[in-house]
N, C-alpha and C positions, 0 to 999 in steps of 0.2 A: 250225220244222217241217222244216228241212233244205232250204230254198229255194235256198241257194247250191249245194248238191249238184245240184239240178235245172238251175240256170242257167249254171254255169261250163262252158265247153267244154274247158278245159285238163284233160285226163284224167290228167295226171301230178301234179296238185296233191293235197295232203292237207288235209282239213278236220277240225278237232276242234270239236265243238259242246258248250258247257257250258250247262247249264240246271238249274234247281232241281226240275224235274219231267220225266218222260218222257211226259207226256200228249200233247204236240204230236206226238211221234214216233209214238205209237200211232194218231193220227188220220190219218197220211199214207196216201194211197191205194196207195202201193207202198213197199217197204223202201228204206232208204238204200243207196247204192252202197258197194262195198268201200273206196273212198277216203275215206269219211266215217264218223267215229267219234263217237258220242254219249256224253258223260260227265256223270253227275249231279254237281252242285256240292256239294262237301264239303271239309273240311280234308284228308282223305286223298287225294281226287282232285287237289286243287291240289298237294299234295306230290309225288304220283306224276307229274303232268304236268311239274313243275319238275325232277324227277330224270331225265326222258327226255333222250336226246341228240338234241335237235331245235332248230332255229332257224327260227322262223316269220317270214313276211314281213308278215303283217297280223294285227291284233287288231281285230275288228269287234264293237262293242257296239250292238245294236239294242234300243231301248226298255228300257234297263236303268237308266241313271243318274238318271232322274227318280224311281226307287223307293229311292234311297239318298242319304244326306246327303253333303256335300262331302268330309269326311274318309274316308268309306267309298269314295267314287268315286276319290279319289286312291290309296287302298290297293289297290283293285281293279286299277287301271291299272298301278301299280308291281309288284304281285305277278304278274299275268298277263304283264306286260311282261318278266319275267325269261326267258320263252321266246322273245321277239322277238330277231331278229338286230339288230345295230347298223345303222341305216338303215331298219329296219322301221317300219311305220306303225300308228297307232291311229286308227280311224275311229269316231266316236261319233254315232249318230243317236238322236233322241228325248231331248232335254234341254230344260228350261224356262229361259228367260233371265230371271233375277231382276230385276224392276223393282218399285218401290213399288206401281204399279197392279196388277201380277200378284199380289203378296203380299196386297193388300187383297181381291182377288177370291177368292183361295184360302183366306183366313183365315175359314173358316166352321165352325160347330159340327159339321157332318157330317164334316169332316176329322179330328176327334178319334176317330172310330169307323171310319175307313176301313182295310180290311185291307191295302191296298197304298197307303200314303200317297204323294203326289206332292210331291217336294222341288224347290224352285227352286234350280238349280245356279249357284253363283257362279263363273263361268268364269275371271275374273281371279284369284281365289284358287286355283282348281284349277291354272291354268297356272303360277302362281308356286310352288306346291307341287311340281309335276312338274319344274320347272327345277332344275338344269341338265341333268337326264337326258333331258328331252324338249323339243323345240322346237315351239311351236304354228305350224302352217302355214295353217290355215283356220278361220274361225269365221263361218259364214253358213248357218244351217239345219242344218249338220253341223259337227262339230269334227274336225280332223285334226291329229295330233301325229306327229313323227318322233322315233324313239329315236336319240339321239346316241351316237357311239362313246365308250367310257370312256377316260379318259386315265390 
C-alpha cells in the first residue's frame, strides 16, 4: 500500500513498488508521493525496469516468498537483483521455515484448492542457489542477502 513512502524521512530516495494488482494503491487514503512509483508486475514491466539506468540499494520482499516455490523465489531475487548495485541488499519478510512438523500441518486437503498456496521455503537451497552472487547475512525471522561485486 506504499507504507515505505509514508515512513521514510529521506525525501531524496526513490521507491519502486511492484505488485500483481493496484487494489492496495486504490485503497490508500492519499496518493503516493512523486518519489514513489507503482508498477504492475508483468514480463514487460520487469524488462523495462531492468533496462532503466538505475542502481537500487534495497530489494524488499514483504509477504511474497511464501506464495512461490523455491525455484521461483530464486528467479525472483536474481531477476530483480539485476537492478541492485553491488553491495545492495535483499530483505525478505514473510517466509515459512520448512520443518517436517510444518509440512505435516500444511499438508491438508484444503491446500489443494487454495488460490494463494503457502509454500515452505527451503532457505538452505535458496542460499546455495543464490551463491556466489549473494551472501546470506541474516536468517532469523527475516532473511537478508548482500549482492556481491561481480569479478
